[in-house]
KEVEX-708406 format. One record per residue: y, x, z of N, C-alpha, C, O, CB in turn; residue number from 1; residue in one letter. Coordinates in steps of 0.2 Angstrom, whole numbers, plus 2048, in hexadecimal, padded with zeros to 3 digits. Atoms other than C-alpha are relative to their C-alpha. Glycine has a CB too. Layout:
residues N
REC, n_y, n_x, n_z, ca_y, ca_x, ca_z, c_y, c_x, c_z, o_y, o_x, o_z, cb_y, cb_x, cb_z, resi, resn
REC, Y, X, Z, Y, X, Z, Y, X, Z, Y, X, Z, Y, X, Z, NUM, A $
...
END
This chain:
residues 88
REC, n_y, n_x, n_z, ca_y, ca_x, ca_z, c_y, c_x, c_z, o_y, o_x, o_z, cb_y, cb_x, cb_z, resi, resn
REC, 7FB, 803, 800, 7C7, 81C, 792, 804, 806, 7FB, 803, 80C, 7F9, 802, 7FD, 807, 1, M $
REC, 7F9, 7FD, 806, 7D7, 821, 787, 803, 806, 806, 802, 808, 80C, 808, 7F7, 7FF, 2, K $
REC, 7FD, 7F9, 7FA, 7E1, 831, 78C, 806, 7FB, 801, 805, 7F8, 807, 803, 80B, 7FB, 3, K $
REC, 7FB, 803, 7FF, 7F0, 826, 78C, 801, 7FB, 808, 806, 7FA, 80B, 800, 7FD, 7FB, 4, N $
REC, 802, 805, 7FD, 7E7, 81A, 798, 803, 802, 809, 805, 7FF, 80E, 7F8, 7FF, 7FE, 5, S $
REC, 800, 7FD, 7F7, 7E5, 829, 7A7, 805, 800, 800, 806, 7FA, 7FD, 7FE, 808, 803, 6, I $
REC, 7FA, 801, 7FA, 7F6, 829, 7AF, 7FF, 7FA, 801, 7FB, 7FA, 806, 809, 802, 7FD, 7, P $
REC, 7FD, 804, 7FF, 7F8, 817, 7B1, 7FB, 7FF, 801, 7FA, 7F9, 7FF, 804, 7FD, 7FE, 8, L $
REC, 805, 802, 7FF, 7E6, 817, 7B6, 800, 804, 80B, 7FF, 802, 810, 7FA, 802, 7F9, 9, F $
REC, 7FD, 7FC, 7F9, 7EC, 826, 7C4, 806, 7FD, 804, 806, 7FC, 80A, 803, 806, 7FF, 10, I $
REC, 7F8, 807, 7FE, 7FD, 81B, 7C7, 7FD, 7FB, 805, 7FE, 7FB, 80B, 803, 7F9, 7F6, 11, G $
REC, 805, 803, 7FC, 7F0, 80F, 7CD, 7FF, 7FF, 808, 802, 7FB, 80C, 7FA, 803, 7FE, 12, V $
REC, 803, 800, 7FC, 7E7, 817, 7DA, 804, 803, 805, 803, 802, 80B, 7FC, 802, 7FF, 13, I $
REC, 7FB, 7FD, 7FB, 7F7, 822, 7E0, 803, 7FA, 807, 803, 7FA, 80D, 808, 801, 7FB, 14, V $
REC, 7FD, 806, 7FD, 7FF, 810, 7E4, 7FE, 7FA, 804, 801, 7F5, 807, 802, 7FD, 7FC, 15, S $
REC, 804, 805, 7F9, 7EE, 809, 7EE, 800, 803, 806, 801, 800, 80B, 7F8, 7FF, 7FF, 16, F $
REC, 800, 7FC, 7F9, 7EE, 818, 7F9, 806, 7FE, 802, 805, 7FA, 806, 800, 807, 801, 17, I $
REC, 7F7, 804, 7FE, 803, 815, 7FC, 7FE, 7FA, 804, 801, 7F9, 80A, 806, 7FC, 7F9, 18, A $
REC, 7FE, 809, 7FC, 800, 803, 802, 7FC, 800, 804, 7FE, 7FF, 80A, 7FD, 7F8, 7FB, 19, I $
REC, 801, 7FD, 7FC, 7F2, 808, 809, 802, 805, 806, 801, 803, 80C, 7FE, 802, 7FD, 20, W $
REC, 7FB, 7FD, 7FB, 7FD, 816, 813, 805, 7F8, 805, 806, 7F6, 80B, 806, 807, 7FA, 21, F $
REC, 7F8, 805, 7FD, 80B, 808, 817, 7FD, 7FA, 804, 7FF, 7F7, 808, 806, 7FD, 7F9, 22, V $
REC, 802, 807, 7FC, 7FF, 7FB, 81B, 7FE, 802, 807, 800, 7FE, 80B, 7F8, 7FB, 7FC, 23, N $
REC, 7FF, 7FF, 7FE, 7FA, 805, 828, 806, 804, 805, 806, 806, 80B, 7FD, 800, 7FE, 24, D $
REC, 7FB, 7FE, 7FD, 809, 80B, 82D, 808, 7FB, 801, 80C, 7FE, 803, 801, 805, 7FC, 25, L $
REC, 801, 806, 7FD, 810, 7FB, 82F, 800, 7FA, 806, 804, 7F7, 80A, 7FE, 7FF, 7FE, 26, L $
REC, 804, 805, 7FB, 803, 7F0, 837, 7FE, 805, 808, 7FF, 804, 80D, 7F8, 7FD, 7FC, 27, L $
REC, 804, 7FE, 7FC, 7F7, 7FC, 83F, 803, 804, 805, 802, 805, 80B, 7FC, 803, 7FC, 28, V $
REC, 7FC, 7FC, 7F7, 803, 807, 848, 805, 7FE, 804, 806, 800, 80A, 804, 806, 7FF, 29, E $
REC, 7FD, 802, 7FB, 80E, 7FB, 84B, 7FA, 7FE, 809, 7FA, 7FF, 80F, 804, 7FA, 7FC, 30, Q $
REC, 806, 803, 7FB, 7FF, 7F2, 854, 7FF, 805, 807, 800, 804, 80D, 7F7, 800, 7FB, 31, C $
REC, 803, 7FB, 7FA, 7FA, 801, 85D, 806, 803, 804, 805, 807, 808, 7FB, 807, 7FE, 32, L $
REC, 7FA, 7FA, 7FD, 80B, 809, 863, 800, 7F7, 807, 802, 7F7, 80D, 80C, 804, 7F8, 33, E $
REC, 7FB, 806, 7FA, 80D, 7F5, 86D, 7F7, 7FF, 805, 7F5, 7F9, 807, 806, 7F5, 7FA, 34, N $
REC, 809, 800, 7FE, 7F9, 7F8, 874, 7FD, 7FB, 800, 7FC, 7F7, 804, 7FD, 801, 807, 35, N $
REC, 804, 806, 802, 7EF, 7ED, 86B, 7FB, 802, 7FB, 7FB, 808, 7F9, 805, 7FC, 7FD, 36, G $
REC, 805, 7FE, 806, 7E2, 7EF, 85F, 800, 7F9, 7FA, 800, 7F3, 7FA, 7F7, 800, 804, 37, S $
REC, 800, 802, 80A, 7E1, 7EB, 84A, 7F9, 7FB, 802, 7F5, 7FD, 807, 7FE, 809, 7F7, 38, F $
REC, 805, 804, 805, 7D5, 7DE, 844, 800, 802, 7F9, 804, 7FF, 7F5, 802, 7F8, 800, 39, N $
REC, 7FC, 801, 806, 7D3, 7E4, 833, 7FB, 7FA, 7FC, 7FE, 7F8, 7F6, 801, 808, 7FA, 40, Y $
REC, 7FF, 804, 805, 7C8, 7D7, 82D, 804, 7FA, 801, 806, 7F7, 7FC, 7FA, 7FE, 7FF, 41, N $
REC, 7FB, 805, 800, 7D3, 7C9, 834, 809, 802, 7FF, 80D, 7FE, 7FC, 7FF, 7FE, 807, 42, K $
REC, 7F9, 7FB, 805, 7E4, 7D5, 830, 805, 7FD, 807, 80B, 7FB, 807, 802, 7FD, 7F5, 43, G $
REC, 7FA, 804, 7FB, 7EA, 7CF, 842, 802, 807, 806, 800, 80D, 805, 7FC, 7F7, 807, 44, E $
REC, 800, 7FA, 7F9, 7F0, 7DB, 852, 7FF, 7FA, 805, 802, 7F4, 805, 80A, 807, 803, 45, C $
REC, 800, 801, 7F6, 7E9, 7D6, 864, 804, 805, 803, 806, 80A, 800, 7F8, 801, 803, 46, L $
REC, 7FB, 7FC, 7FD, 7F2, 7DB, 872, 7FD, 7FD, 804, 7FC, 7F7, 805, 806, 800, 7FE, 47, L $
REC, 805, 7FF, 7F9, 7EA, 7DF, 882, 802, 7F9, 803, 7FD, 7F6, 801, 802, 808, 806, 48, E $
REC, 801, 808, 7FE, 7EF, 7CC, 889, 7FC, 7FC, 7FD, 7F9, 7F7, 7FF, 806, 7FD, 7FF, 49, N $
REC, 805, 807, 806, 7E5, 7C3, 87A, 805, 7FE, 7FD, 804, 7F9, 7F9, 7FD, 7F8, 804, 50, G $
REC, 7FB, 806, 807, 7F6, 7BF, 871, 7FC, 804, 7F9, 7F8, 808, 7F8, 80B, 802, 801, 51, E $
REC, 801, 7FB, 806, 7F5, 7C3, 85E, 806, 801, 801, 809, 7FF, 806, 7FD, 7FC, 7F9, 52, V $
REC, 7FB, 800, 800, 805, 7CA, 859, 800, 800, 7F8, 7FC, 801, 7F4, 804, 805, 804, 53, K $
REC, 801, 803, 808, 809, 7C6, 848, 808, 805, 7FC, 80E, 804, 7FF, 800, 7F5, 800, 54, V $
REC, 7FC, 7FC, 801, 814, 7D3, 83D, 808, 7FB, 7FD, 808, 7F5, 7FC, 7FB, 805, 7FA, 55, S $
REC, 7F9, 805, 802, 829, 7CC, 839, 7FC, 802, 7F9, 7FA, 7FE, 7F5, 80A, 802, 802, 56, E $
REC, 7FE, 801, 809, 826, 7D5, 827, 7F9, 7FB, 7FC, 7F8, 7FB, 7F6, 800, 809, 7FB, 57, L $
REC, 806, 807, 804, 814, 7C6, 825, 802, 7FC, 7F9, 7FE, 7FC, 7F4, 7FF, 7FA, 806, 58, G $
REC, 7FB, 802, 809, 81F, 7BE, 817, 800, 802, 7FA, 7FD, 7FF, 7F5, 805, 802, 7FE, 59, N $
REC, 7FE, 7FB, 802, 825, 7CC, 810, 7F9, 804, 7FC, 7F7, 805, 7F6, 805, 803, 807, 60, F $
REC, 805, 7FB, 803, 816, 7D8, 80D, 7FC, 800, 7FA, 7FB, 805, 7F7, 7FB, 801, 803, 61, L $
REC, 801, 803, 809, 80F, 7CF, 7FC, 804, 806, 7FB, 802, 80B, 7F8, 805, 7F6, 7FF, 62, I $
REC, 7FC, 7FB, 805, 81E, 7D5, 7F5, 802, 807, 7FD, 802, 80A, 7F8, 804, 800, 801, 63, A $
REC, 7FD, 7FA, 803, 823, 7E4, 7FC, 7F9, 804, 7FC, 7F9, 809, 7F7, 803, 805, 806, 64, I $
REC, 808, 7FB, 806, 80E, 7E9, 7F6, 803, 803, 7F9, 804, 809, 7F6, 7F8, 7F8, 7FD, 65, Y $
REC, 801, 7FB, 808, 811, 7E6, 7E5, 807, 800, 7FC, 807, 801, 7F6, 7FB, 7FC, 7FB, 66, F $
REC, 7FB, 7FA, 802, 822, 7EC, 7E1, 800, 807, 804, 805, 80A, 806, 807, 7FD, 802, 67, F $
REC, 800, 7FB, 7FB, 81D, 7FA, 7EB, 7FC, 801, 7FA, 7FD, 802, 7F4, 7FE, 801, 809, 68, M $
REC, 803, 7FF, 809, 810, 7FB, 7DE, 801, 800, 7FB, 7FE, 805, 7F8, 7FE, 7FE, 7FD, 69, G $
REC, 800, 801, 805, 814, 7F6, 7D1, 808, 806, 7FE, 80C, 805, 7FA, 800, 7F7, 7FF, 70, M $
REC, 7F9, 7FC, 7FE, 824, 804, 7D4, 7FD, 809, 801, 800, 80E, 7FF, 803, 7FB, 809, 71, L $
REC, 805, 7F6, 7FD, 816, 816, 7DC, 7FB, 7FF, 7F9, 7F9, 804, 7F7, 7F8, 801, 80C, 72, I $
REC, 803, 7FD, 807, 80B, 811, 7C9, 805, 802, 7FC, 805, 808, 7F9, 7FC, 7FB, 7FC, 73, S $
REC, 7FA, 7FF, 809, 81A, 810, 7BC, 802, 807, 801, 804, 80A, 7FC, 809, 7FA, 7FE, 74, L $
REC, 7FD, 7FB, 7FE, 820, 81F, 7C5, 7FC, 809, 800, 7FE, 80E, 7FF, 803, 7FD, 806, 75, S $
REC, 804, 7FB, 800, 812, 82A, 7C6, 7FC, 803, 7F9, 7FB, 809, 7F7, 7FA, 7FD, 805, 76, V $
REC, 804, 804, 809, 809, 823, 7B4, 805, 805, 7FE, 804, 80B, 7FF, 802, 7F4, 7FB, 77, S $
REC, 7FC, 7FB, 803, 81B, 82B, 7AC, 803, 805, 802, 808, 808, 7FF, 803, 7FF, 7FE, 78, F $
REC, 7FB, 7F8, 7FF, 81F, 83B, 7B7, 7FA, 804, 7FD, 7FC, 809, 7FB, 803, 804, 80B, 79, S $
REC, 807, 801, 800, 809, 83D, 7B2, 801, 7FF, 7F5, 7FE, 803, 7F1, 7FD, 7F7, 807, 80, I $
REC, 801, 7FB, 806, 80D, 83D, 79F, 80A, 803, 7FB, 80C, 805, 7F5, 7FB, 7FA, 7FA, 81, R $
REC, 7F8, 7F6, 804, 820, 848, 79E, 7FB, 803, 804, 7FB, 7FE, 808, 80C, 802, 804, 82, K $
REC, 801, 7FB, 7FD, 817, 854, 7A8, 7F9, 802, 7FC, 7F8, 808, 7FB, 801, 800, 808, 83, V $
REC, 801, 7FE, 806, 809, 854, 79C, 7FD, 7FE, 7F8, 7F8, 7FF, 7F5, 7FD, 802, 803, 84, F $
REC, 7FF, 801, 804, 810, 84E, 78F, 7F9, 7FD, 7F9, 7F6, 7FF, 7F4, 805, 804, 800, 85, K $
REC, 807, 806, 805, 804, 83F, 788, 805, 7FC, 7FC, 80B, 7FC, 7FE, 7FA, 7F9, 806, 86, I $
REC, 7FF, 803, 806, 80A, 834, 778, 800, 7F9, 807, 7FC, 7F9, 80C, 7FB, 801, 7F8, 87, E $
REC, 803, 808, 7FC, 80B, 821, 780, 7FD, 7FD, 7F9, 7FB, 7F7, 7FA, 807, 7FA, 805, 88, Q $
END
């Protein structure tokens, strides 16, 4: 692996972790606060009364995750290159 591709790889890994945490915050925590259980296989929130709760952000989550992943991976990559003075 080339020395200048390592910061980008680290940035992608950090962005995946950040997206995972934001997903838990936006979907899973919201479901649990409404006394429901989250089905990870289907990505659904099942409430106590049997209803399936759909997030209001459902249509926008892919776009949010995409832009969030791009911004985080690029900023982490540039920061690592600056700190360790790695040439592009």
